ZADO-926489 format. One record per residue (C-alpha): residue in three letters; x, z, y. Coordinates in nm, 3 decimals. Layout:
BEGIN
<site><type>ALA</type><px>X</px><pz>Z</pz><py>Y</py></site>
...
//
This chain:
BEGIN
<site><type>MET</type><px>3.938</px><pz>17.032</pz><py>22.829</py></site>
<site><type>LEU</type><px>4.137</px><pz>16.690</pz><py>22.752</py></site>
<site><type>ALA</type><px>4.017</px><pz>16.689</pz><py>22.377</py></site>
<site><type>SER</type><px>3.641</px><pz>16.726</pz><py>22.562</py></site>
<site><type>ARG</type><px>3.725</px><pz>16.409</pz><py>22.813</py></site>
<site><type>GLN</type><px>3.785</px><pz>16.181</pz><py>22.513</py></site>
<site><type>CYS</type><px>3.504</px><pz>16.266</pz><py>22.310</py></site>
<site><type>CYS</type><px>3.288</px><pz>16.176</pz><py>22.640</py></site>
<site><type>THR</type><px>3.488</px><pz>15.817</pz><py>22.709</py></site>
<site><type>PRO</type><px>3.264</px><pz>15.527</pz><py>22.758</py></site>
<site><type>GLU</type><px>3.494</px><pz>15.393</pz><py>22.391</py></site>
<site><type>ARG</type><px>3.332</px><pz>15.709</pz><py>22.233</py></site>
<site><type>ARG</type><px>2.978</px><pz>15.632</pz><py>22.368</py></site>
<site><type>GLY</type><px>3.033</px><pz>15.290</pz><py>22.203</py></site>
<site><type>VAL</type><px>3.122</px><pz>15.397</pz><py>21.932</py></site>
<site><type>ALA</type><px>2.815</px><pz>15.577</pz><py>21.854</py></site>
<site><type>ARG</type><px>2.571</px><pz>15.297</pz><py>21.990</py></site>
<site><type>ARG</type><px>2.733</px><pz>15.068</pz><py>21.694</py></site>
<site><type>TRP</type><px>2.769</px><pz>15.324</pz><py>21.400</py></site>
<site><type>PRO</type><px>2.418</px><pz>15.501</pz><py>21.407</py></site>
<site><type>ARG</type><px>2.425</px><pz>15.848</pz><py>21.248</py></site>
<site><type>PRO</type><px>2.261</px><pz>15.814</pz><py>20.882</py></site>
<site><type>TRP</type><px>2.016</px><pz>16.012</pz><py>20.912</py></site>
<site><type>LEU</type><px>1.917</px><pz>15.770</pz><py>21.229</py></site>
<site><type>ARG</type><px>1.920</px><pz>15.462</pz><py>21.001</py></site>
<site><type>SER</type><px>1.718</px><pz>15.644</pz><py>20.688</py></site>
<site><type>ALA</type><px>1.448</px><pz>15.679</pz><py>21.012</py></site>
<site><type>ALA</type><px>1.431</px><pz>15.298</pz><py>21.101</py></site>
<site><type>ALA</type><px>1.422</px><pz>15.200</pz><py>20.742</py></site>
<site><type>LEU</type><px>1.080</px><pz>15.462</pz><py>20.704</py></site>
<site><type>LEU</type><px>0.903</px><pz>15.329</pz><py>20.974</py></site>
<site><type>MET</type><px>1.008</px><pz>14.975</pz><py>20.876</py></site>
<site><type>LEU</type><px>0.826</px><pz>15.034</pz><py>20.568</py></site>
<site><type>GLY</type><px>0.571</px><pz>15.189</pz><py>20.740</py></site>
<site><type>GLY</type><px>0.489</px><pz>14.878</pz><py>20.889</py></site>
<site><type>LEU</type><px>0.495</px><pz>14.663</pz><py>20.594</py></site>
<site><type>LEU</type><px>0.254</px><pz>14.834</pz><py>20.393</py></site>
<site><type>PRO</type><px>-0.049</px><pz>14.742</pz><py>20.528</py></site>
<site><type>THR</type><px>0.073</px><pz>14.437</pz><py>20.399</py></site>
<site><type>LEU</type><px>0.142</px><pz>14.458</pz><py>20.059</py></site>
<site><type>GLY</type><px>-0.206</px><pz>14.389</pz><py>19.926</py></site>
<site><type>LEU</type><px>-0.410</px><pz>14.737</pz><py>19.969</py></site>
<site><type>ALA</type><px>-0.781</px><pz>14.732</pz><py>20.015</py></site>
<site><type>ALA</type><px>-0.888</px><pz>14.698</pz><py>20.402</py></site>
<site><type>THR</type><px>-1.191</px><pz>14.932</pz><py>20.527</py></site>
<site><type>TRP</type><px>-1.439</px><pz>14.777</pz><py>20.655</py></site>
<site><type>ARG</type><px>-1.707</px><pz>14.929</pz><py>20.923</py></site>
<site><type>ILE</type><px>-2.069</px><pz>14.765</pz><py>20.844</py></site>
<site><type>ASP</type><px>-2.244</px><pz>14.603</pz><py>21.133</py></site>
<site><type>THR</type><px>-2.577</px><pz>14.742</pz><py>21.115</py></site>
<site><type>VAL</type><px>-2.692</px><pz>14.478</pz><py>21.410</py></site>
<site><type>HIS</type><px>-2.668</px><pz>14.176</pz><py>21.152</py></site>
<site><type>SER</type><px>-2.736</px><pz>14.340</pz><py>20.847</py></site>
<site><type>GLN</type><px>-3.075</px><pz>14.393</pz><py>20.668</py></site>
<site><type>VAL</type><px>-3.216</px><pz>14.491</pz><py>20.372</py></site>
<site><type>TRP</type><px>-3.534</px><pz>14.341</pz><py>20.266</py></site>
<site><type>PHE</type><px>-3.785</px><pz>14.448</pz><py>19.979</py></site>
<site><type>THR</type><px>-4.062</px><pz>14.283</pz><py>19.831</py></site>
<site><type>VAL</type><px>-4.328</px><pz>14.418</pz><py>19.573</py></site>
<site><type>ASP</type><px>-4.648</px><pz>14.308</pz><py>19.433</py></site>
<site><type>HIS</type><px>-4.998</px><pz>14.350</pz><py>19.615</py></site>
<site><type>GLN</type><px>-5.300</px><pz>14.313</pz><py>19.384</py></site>
<site><type>GLN</type><px>-5.067</px><pz>14.007</pz><py>19.226</py></site>
<site><type>PHE</type><px>-5.231</px><pz>13.849</pz><py>19.546</py></site>
<site><type>SER</type><px>-4.893</px><pz>13.812</pz><py>19.713</py></site>
<site><type>PHE</type><px>-4.548</px><pz>13.945</pz><py>19.744</py></site>
<site><type>PRO</type><px>-4.513</px><pz>14.098</pz><py>20.051</py></site>
<site><type>GLN</type><px>-4.191</px><pz>14.149</pz><py>20.256</py></site>
<site><type>GLY</type><px>-4.056</px><pz>14.423</pz><py>20.408</py></site>
<site><type>ARG</type><px>-3.751</px><pz>14.508</pz><py>20.609</py></site>
<site><type>LEU</type><px>-3.560</px><pz>14.821</pz><py>20.654</py></site>
<site><type>HIS</type><px>-3.237</px><pz>14.968</pz><py>20.907</py></site>
<site><type>ILE</type><px>-2.921</px><pz>15.037</pz><py>20.817</py></site>
<site><type>SER</type><px>-2.796</px><pz>15.302</pz><py>20.992</py></site>
<site><type>GLU</type><px>-2.463</px><pz>15.319</pz><py>20.882</py></site>
<site><type>GLY</type><px>-2.176</px><pz>15.227</pz><py>20.630</py></site>
<site><type>TRP</type><px>-1.862</px><pz>15.129</pz><py>20.506</py></site>
<site><type>LEU</type><px>-1.632</px><pz>14.967</pz><py>20.252</py></site>
<site><type>ARG</type><px>-1.346</px><pz>14.917</pz><py>20.073</py></site>
<site><type>PHE</type><px>-1.279</px><pz>14.605</pz><py>19.967</py></site>
<site><type>ASP</type><px>-0.953</px><pz>14.353</pz><py>19.852</py></site>
<site><type>PRO</type><px>-1.029</px><pz>14.011</pz><py>19.800</py></site>
<site><type>ASP</type><px>-0.747</px><pz>13.976</pz><py>19.551</py></site>
<site><type>ASP</type><px>-0.889</px><pz>14.327</pz><py>19.314</py></site>
<site><type>TRP</type><px>-1.217</px><pz>14.391</pz><py>19.364</py></site>
<site><type>ALA</type><px>-1.177</px><pz>14.700</pz><py>19.065</py></site>
<site><type>ALA</type><px>-1.017</px><pz>14.873</pz><py>19.372</py></site>
<site><type>SER</type><px>-1.333</px><pz>14.866</pz><py>19.591</py></site>
<site><type>THR</type><px>-1.575</px><pz>15.130</pz><py>19.705</py></site>
<site><type>LEU</type><px>-1.873</px><pz>15.118</pz><py>19.929</py></site>
<site><type>GLU</type><px>-2.125</px><pz>15.417</pz><py>20.106</py></site>
<site><type>VAL</type><px>-2.413</px><pz>15.305</pz><py>20.277</py></site>
<site><type>SER</type><px>-2.727</px><pz>15.493</pz><py>20.420</py></site>
<site><type>VAL</type><px>-3.089</px><pz>15.300</pz><py>20.554</py></site>
<site><type>ALA</type><px>-3.323</px><pz>15.520</pz><py>20.756</py></site>
<site><type>THR</type><px>-3.681</px><pz>15.537</pz><py>20.532</py></site>
<site><type>GLY</type><px>-3.880</px><pz>15.540</pz><py>20.870</py></site>
<site><type>SER</type><px>-3.780</px><pz>15.207</pz><py>20.976</py></site>
<site><type>VAL</type><px>-3.949</px><pz>15.002</pz><py>20.760</py></site>
<site><type>ASP</type><px>-4.124</px><pz>14.691</pz><py>20.949</py></site>
<site><type>LEU</type><px>-4.386</px><pz>14.528</pz><py>20.757</py></site>
<site><type>GLY</type><px>-4.554</px><pz>14.346</pz><py>21.088</py></site>
<site><type>ASP</type><px>-4.829</px><pz>14.596</pz><py>21.088</py></site>
<site><type>ALA</type><px>-4.814</px><pz>14.964</pz><py>21.266</py></site>
<site><type>ASP</type><px>-5.066</px><pz>15.044</pz><py>21.046</py></site>
<site><type>TRP</type><px>-4.926</px><pz>14.904</pz><py>20.749</py></site>
<site><type>ASN</type><px>-4.582</px><pz>15.065</pz><py>20.846</py></site>
<site><type>GLN</type><px>-4.745</px><pz>15.426</pz><py>20.893</py></site>
<site><type>ALA</type><px>-4.923</px><pz>15.404</pz><py>20.542</py></site>
<site><type>VAL</type><px>-4.569</px><pz>15.297</pz><py>20.350</py></site>
<site><type>THR</type><px>-4.377</px><pz>15.585</pz><py>20.559</py></site>
<site><type>SER</type><px>-4.613</px><pz>15.860</pz><py>20.478</py></site>
<site><type>ALA</type><px>-4.621</px><pz>16.097</pz><py>20.196</py></site>
<site><type>GLN</type><px>-4.800</px><pz>15.847</pz><py>20.017</py></site>
<site><type>PHE</type><px>-4.483</px><pz>15.639</pz><py>19.949</py></site>
<site><type>LEU</type><px>-4.182</px><pz>15.710</pz><py>20.136</py></site>
<site><type>ASP</type><px>-4.253</px><pz>15.994</pz><py>20.251</py></site>
<site><type>ALA</type><px>-4.026</px><pz>15.970</pz><py>20.539</py></site>
<site><type>LYS</type><px>-4.042</px><pz>16.289</pz><py>20.775</py></site>
<site><type>ARG</type><px>-3.907</px><pz>16.451</pz><py>20.430</py></site>
<site><type>TRP</type><px>-3.699</px><pz>16.224</pz><py>20.319</py></site>
<site><type>PRO</type><px>-3.500</px><pz>16.044</pz><py>20.635</py></site>
<site><type>THR</type><px>-3.271</px><pz>15.860</pz><py>20.473</py></site>
<site><type>ALA</type><px>-3.173</px><pz>15.672</pz><py>20.129</py></site>
<site><type>HIS</type><px>-2.821</px><pz>15.667</pz><py>20.023</py></site>
<site><type>PHE</type><px>-2.605</px><pz>15.433</pz><py>19.803</py></site>
<site><type>THR</type><px>-2.300</px><pz>15.534</pz><py>19.660</py></site>
<site><type>ALA</type><px>-2.053</px><pz>15.257</pz><py>19.452</py></site>
<site><type>ARG</type><px>-1.896</px><pz>15.410</pz><py>19.127</py></site>
<site><type>SER</type><px>-1.731</px><pz>15.092</pz><py>19.032</py></site>
<site><type>VAL</type><px>-1.747</px><pz>14.732</pz><py>19.116</py></site>
<site><type>SER</type><px>-1.643</px><pz>14.426</pz><py>18.873</py></site>
<site><type>GLN</type><px>-1.619</px><pz>14.090</pz><py>18.939</py></site>
<site><type>THR</type><px>-1.818</px><pz>13.807</pz><py>18.764</py></site>
<site><type>ASN</type><px>-1.675</px><pz>13.523</pz><py>18.921</py></site>
<site><type>ALA</type><px>-1.439</px><pz>13.360</pz><py>19.181</py></site>
<site><type>ARG</type><px>-1.717</px><pz>13.502</pz><py>19.491</py></site>
<site><type>GLN</type><px>-1.998</px><pz>13.698</pz><py>19.306</py></site>
<site><type>GLY</type><px>-1.966</px><pz>14.045</pz><py>19.159</py></site>
<site><type>VAL</type><px>-2.164</px><pz>14.355</pz><py>19.073</py></site>
<site><type>ILE</type><px>-2.197</px><pz>14.715</pz><py>19.215</py></site>
<site><type>HIS</type><px>-2.270</px><pz>15.001</pz><py>19.003</py></site>
<site><type>GLY</type><px>-2.335</px><pz>15.293</pz><py>19.156</py></site>
<site><type>GLU</type><px>-2.622</px><pz>15.566</pz><py>19.227</py></site>
<site><type>LEU</type><px>-2.950</px><pz>15.545</pz><py>19.511</py></site>
<site><type>THR</type><px>-3.062</px><pz>15.853</pz><py>19.630</py></site>
<site><type>LEU</type><px>-3.419</px><pz>15.769</pz><py>19.737</py></site>
<site><type>HIS</type><px>-3.747</px><pz>16.012</pz><py>19.796</py></site>
<site><type>GLY</type><px>-3.517</px><pz>16.292</pz><py>19.650</py></site>
<site><type>HIS</type><px>-3.404</px><pz>16.141</pz><py>19.341</py></site>
<site><type>THR</type><px>-3.053</px><pz>15.993</pz><py>19.237</py></site>
<site><type>LEU</type><px>-3.086</px><pz>15.699</pz><py>18.990</py></site>
<site><type>PRO</type><px>-2.823</px><pz>15.471</pz><py>18.839</py></site>
<site><type>LEU</type><px>-2.846</px><pz>15.090</pz><py>19.032</py></site>
<site><type>ASP</type><px>-2.664</px><pz>14.815</pz><py>19.019</py></site>
<site><type>ILE</type><px>-2.610</px><pz>14.531</pz><py>19.275</py></site>
<site><type>THR</type><px>-2.513</px><pz>14.193</pz><py>19.247</py></site>
<site><type>PHE</type><px>-2.350</px><pz>14.044</pz><py>19.536</py></site>
<site><type>THR</type><px>-2.194</px><pz>13.716</pz><py>19.638</py></site>
<site><type>LEU</type><px>-1.886</px><pz>13.753</pz><py>19.929</py></site>
<site><type>ASN</type><px>-1.989</px><pz>13.486</pz><py>20.181</py></site>
<site><type>ARG</type><px>-1.666</px><pz>13.468</pz><py>20.394</py></site>
<site><type>ILE</type><px>-1.410</px><pz>13.702</pz><py>20.525</py></site>
<site><type>ALA</type><px>-1.279</px><pz>13.559</pz><py>20.852</py></site>
<site><type>ARG</type><px>-1.193</px><pz>13.639</pz><py>21.204</py></site>
<site><type>ASP</type><px>-1.499</px><pz>13.575</pz><py>21.444</py></site>
<site><type>PRO</type><px>-1.425</px><pz>13.428</pz><py>21.756</py></site>
<site><type>TYR</type><px>-1.767</px><pz>13.593</pz><py>21.930</py></site>
<site><type>THR</type><px>-1.609</px><pz>13.896</pz><py>21.949</py></site>
<site><type>LEU</type><px>-1.392</px><pz>14.063</pz><py>22.233</py></site>
<site><type>PRO</type><px>-1.175</px><pz>14.087</pz><py>22.124</py></site>
<site><type>SER</type><px>-1.207</px><pz>13.867</pz><py>21.809</py></site>
<site><type>ARG</type><px>-1.183</px><pz>14.077</pz><py>21.510</py></site>
<site><type>GLU</type><px>-1.194</px><pz>13.997</pz><py>21.114</py></site>
<site><type>LYS</type><px>-1.547</px><pz>13.997</pz><py>20.966</py></site>
<site><type>ALA</type><px>-1.664</px><pz>14.016</pz><py>20.584</py></site>
<site><type>GLY</type><px>-1.995</px><pz>13.883</pz><py>20.538</py></site>
<site><type>PHE</type><px>-2.249</px><pz>13.934</pz><py>20.151</py></site>
<site><type>SER</type><px>-2.520</px><pz>13.889</pz><py>20.028</py></site>
<site><type>ALA</type><px>-2.697</px><pz>14.099</pz><py>19.785</py></site>
<site><type>ARG</type><px>-2.974</px><pz>14.167</pz><py>19.502</py></site>
<site><type>ALA</type><px>-3.097</px><pz>14.475</pz><py>19.326</py></site>
<site><type>SER</type><px>-3.425</px><pz>14.604</pz><py>19.194</py></site>
<site><type>LEU</type><px>-3.561</px><pz>14.913</pz><py>19.150</py></site>
<site><type>SER</type><px>-3.885</px><pz>15.087</pz><py>19.018</py></site>
<site><type>ARG</type><px>-4.096</px><pz>15.304</pz><py>19.278</py></site>
<site><type>ARG</type><px>-4.226</px><pz>15.536</pz><py>19.009</py></site>
<site><type>ALA</type><px>-3.888</px><pz>15.619</pz><py>18.911</py></site>
<site><type>PHE</type><px>-3.805</px><pz>15.772</pz><py>19.201</py></site>
<site><type>GLY</type><px>-4.107</px><pz>15.913</pz><py>19.192</py></site>
<site><type>MET</type><px>-4.345</px><pz>15.727</pz><py>19.424</py></site>
<site><type>ARG</type><px>-4.623</px><pz>15.689</pz><py>19.190</py></site>
<site><type>ARG</type><px>-4.962</px><pz>15.638</pz><py>19.373</py></site>
<site><type>PHE</type><px>-5.201</px><pz>15.334</pz><py>19.398</py></site>
<site><type>ALA</type><px>-5.030</px><pz>15.160</pz><py>19.139</py></site>
<site><type>GLU</type><px>-5.330</px><pz>14.956</pz><py>19.079</py></site>
<site><type>VAL</type><px>-5.258</px><pz>14.830</pz><py>19.364</py></site>
<site><type>VAL</type><px>-4.909</px><pz>14.793</pz><py>19.468</py></site>
<site><type>GLY</type><px>-4.658</px><pz>14.710</pz><py>19.194</py></site>
<site><type>ASP</type><px>-4.432</px><pz>14.892</pz><py>19.043</py></site>
<site><type>ARG</type><px>-4.120</px><pz>14.720</pz><py>19.083</py></site>
<site><type>VAL</type><px>-3.937</px><pz>14.632</pz><py>19.385</py></site>
<site><type>ASP</type><px>-3.667</px><pz>14.370</pz><py>19.449</py></site>
<site><type>LEU</type><px>-3.424</px><pz>14.403</pz><py>19.732</py></site>
<site><type>ARG</type><px>-3.210</px><pz>14.123</pz><py>19.932</py></site>
<site><type>ILE</type><px>-2.928</px><pz>14.267</pz><py>20.127</py></site>
<site><type>GLU</type><px>-2.762</px><pz>14.077</pz><py>20.376</py></site>
<site><type>VAL</type><px>-2.440</px><pz>14.258</pz><py>20.513</py></site>
<site><type>GLU</type><px>-2.136</px><pz>14.177</pz><py>20.757</py></site>
<site><type>ALA</type><px>-1.893</px><pz>14.418</pz><py>20.819</py></site>
<site><type>VAL</type><px>-1.621</px><pz>14.444</pz><py>21.099</py></site>
<site><type>ARG</type><px>-1.265</px><pz>14.574</pz><py>20.973</py></site>
<site><type>ASP</type><px>-1.188</px><pz>14.901</pz><py>21.074</py></site>
<site><type>ARG</type><px>-0.923</px><pz>15.150</pz><py>20.943</py></site>
<site><type>SER</type><px>-1.086</px><pz>15.419</pz><py>21.053</py></site>
<site><type>ALA</type><px>-1.413</px><pz>15.295</pz><py>20.836</py></site>
<site><type>GLY</type><px>-1.532</px><pz>15.611</pz><py>20.621</py></site>
<site><type>THR</type><px>-1.306</px><pz>15.906</pz><py>20.783</py></site>
<site><type>ASN</type><px>-1.649</px><pz>16.061</pz><py>20.916</py></site>
<site><type>GLN</type><px>-1.907</px><pz>15.930</pz><py>20.675</py></site>
<site><type>PRO</type><px>-2.042</px><pz>16.205</pz><py>20.547</py></site>
<site><type>PRO</type><px>-2.204</px><pz>16.198</pz><py>20.215</py></site>
<site><type>ALA</type><px>-2.577</px><pz>16.175</pz><py>20.316</py></site>
<site><type>ALA</type><px>-2.778</px><pz>16.550</pz><py>20.207</py></site>
<site><type>GLY</type><px>-3.092</px><pz>16.557</pz><py>20.125</py></site>
<site><type>PRO</type><px>-3.359</px><pz>16.868</pz><py>20.179</py></site>
<site><type>PRO</type><px>-3.310</px><pz>17.150</pz><py>19.922</py></site>
<site><type>GLY</type><px>-3.452</px><pz>16.974</pz><py>19.539</py></site>
<site><type>ALA</type><px>-3.296</px><pz>16.670</pz><py>19.565</py></site>
<site><type>ARG</type><px>-3.296</px><pz>16.544</pz><py>19.205</py></site>
<site><type>SER</type><px>-3.060</px><pz>16.373</pz><py>18.995</py></site>
<site><type>HIS</type><px>-3.175</px><pz>16.205</pz><py>18.643</py></site>
<site><type>ALA</type><px>-3.217</px><pz>15.954</pz><py>18.399</py></site>
<site><type>ILE</type><px>-3.539</px><pz>15.694</pz><py>18.505</py></site>
<site><type>GLU</type><px>-3.824</px><pz>15.782</pz><py>18.368</py></site>
<site><type>LYS</type><px>-4.048</px><pz>15.622</pz><py>18.102</py></site>
//
């Protein structure tokens, strides 16, 4: 009984507080290391702000003009480390039925089976395969675009505009802004009709704002098109 009382004296308890057991010290060290990991240069994940991000396209119309239209980015995320661009990646989906050319009849024609066939193929999806940096603020995303039932390689040149906190968000959150350009052949993606009226080359201008979000990408399944989607080289 005496021995039992001695082990529980204030002096003994004080010793226990001053000298934690080895496993407690190891656990504390692991917790401290875990807190430092986000600061060790790992690429941050960002969720695309679909309100402030848009895809613009332009195409030749009988050599009279180059009308412009807009498409809505429905969802997307990216991983980007400003110190290691090669570690970056990107997934983004665009709603093909969101075409806005400023005229309801024109919108209907472009989203119909004559061109985008948005009812059958409601989503275009781009996946980055690699990213290369060309200078301090510019680079190239090498990836694949799935559009109109076809999957083809597509390179997107982009500029890093800015990474900073946005004081107009509550709470203030870190944002990244990019501008990008690309070109594609509508014929290569199976849209061959009215070649004498609408040009083959489609130029894209993309503006993206993304909010830093560590959960971005965890719930972004690959876009699945209807059965019969094909992956092939560009047709000559």
